[in-house]
Phi, psi and omega in degrees: 000135171279150179274130187303153186303313183298314169306319176295326175300337185273345180296144166315147181300324184289348177261325178288327180222077183304308190285323184290325177288321176294315182303311178296315183304306184296333177286321175301307171305317184290324182293321177298311187292322183291320181293321187287328183240013184299323176311318180294322180289318180297316181299313184297318178294325174292324173297326175294334184270341184294145173068022182293115184299316190298338181295339178300329186287333179270358182076020188276125179282358184294334184293326176272344187272350180236076177308152173291110193252345187090169185298303185296311187292326173300318175296314179293326179293324177292319190287318178291317186272336192230333178117153183296328185292335183291351181294341180249027180284122181098005181297327177302308172298330179289328173289318173307312184301312189283344178287326178288302191296300178310313182296313182292320186283328176293314177295309181311307180297324179287322176294318181290323186286323193265322190266307190274305185278301186081146177269170179284174178299328177270024173066016179277145176232110188299148187297323180296326180283328181290323180297309178300317180289321178303308183298311179306313180296318172304318183298314183294309181296320186285326178294324183288323183270359182313313177302321180288330182288320179297317182295312174309304181299325181285321185287333181286347178261358180303315180301315175296327170305312184293318182298320181284005184074017181264150182288153183277150186272328187233149171267342182174183186297308185288329178291318172302323173295318178295312185298310175304317183287325177296319183276323180236013183059187180312313186298330180292333177287348177247022175297139181083002190297332186284307170303328180301310188281335170301313178294317186292329181287322180289315182294326176274340167298323183282308185289291185285321177300313177307302185301306186295323188282312176301312181304305185292332171297313186291321183286328185261344187234005176224178186282350182290147175267172171284081192221185177296326178300312186293316182296327184289317176303309182300321187278333176300319177300308190295329175293325176288313182300312184299326181285316181301312181285330191267334190296314179301319176291330176294324172293320185289314183304313180300317180300312182299318187295324187265355183290151183288154184232152170284184182295339175274358184081007176271137192290148181263348184256314192234130177272344182195173171294333177290311179302321182295312187297320183294313181296328179291312186288324175291319190271326178240359183090153190306322181292348176292345176284346175251022171293129185086012181295320182298307176300319179298325179286314183295329175276325186291320181290318173290324176306308179296328180292305183297312176305294185307315176297315175301309184302309182299319183291323188278334175296320180290319180292331184264004178071029171266143178299158181292154178302000000 
């Protein structure tokens, strides 16, 4: 039965436009989490680029001039060599990205959970449904956000280029979008989208699936209620699992997105994500796929904690039911 128009106008915004409200609320929570943990993301990206074996084909000396320094020394090096504020270089496109990415994945996951798959009569949501829902949500959210993610990764490497004596590629976020669009066209904005959505599927299988499963398990099978303690424990678990599953794909994604390109927008180092994977393992060893794991985990865990606590709280404050 439809709600009369006069009565609908009296409903809170969250009830009148539930999906749009959830999109905006998740975007707000993601912005808070991104600002709090971005320096770790920058450190992780720099670590993933160090010792890149494929650069040798282009005769690039950067591989030798940037020794593997570890998480702490890399972070300190950024502060000493580039300045403290450079720890947030690329944060603007990162926020743009997370508004689109988090909004898209959260709305998609809840739609799949509540409408497409559905819960059982006892409110149980089977793990296999949660896994599929989490992966599909990650694919949708990341595909929509790929242009902003591409700009974020390339801007994070600008400070390193300056130290190597190379010219800076971008003057700012909007110039980066315009330059990538001019050089590679619309397709250029989706460079690296395949490894990107592969990573997003794995990360969200770890994040959304783990959080949803652990939270409802705790609520249904322990004395814990749907409160900040439950949200905190669930988010800590989701951050760890997401890091373990997502780091190898994140390394591949970052390298493909940051590689130099020809005038047609084609990569000069890697033909595909599979080619990048093979070159990394053959040239640097299997553990190269876990470069940046420590800062990734140290970032993912507080990011997940801040995001989920903020998201659950603002849902409550806005009159939206708990996740």
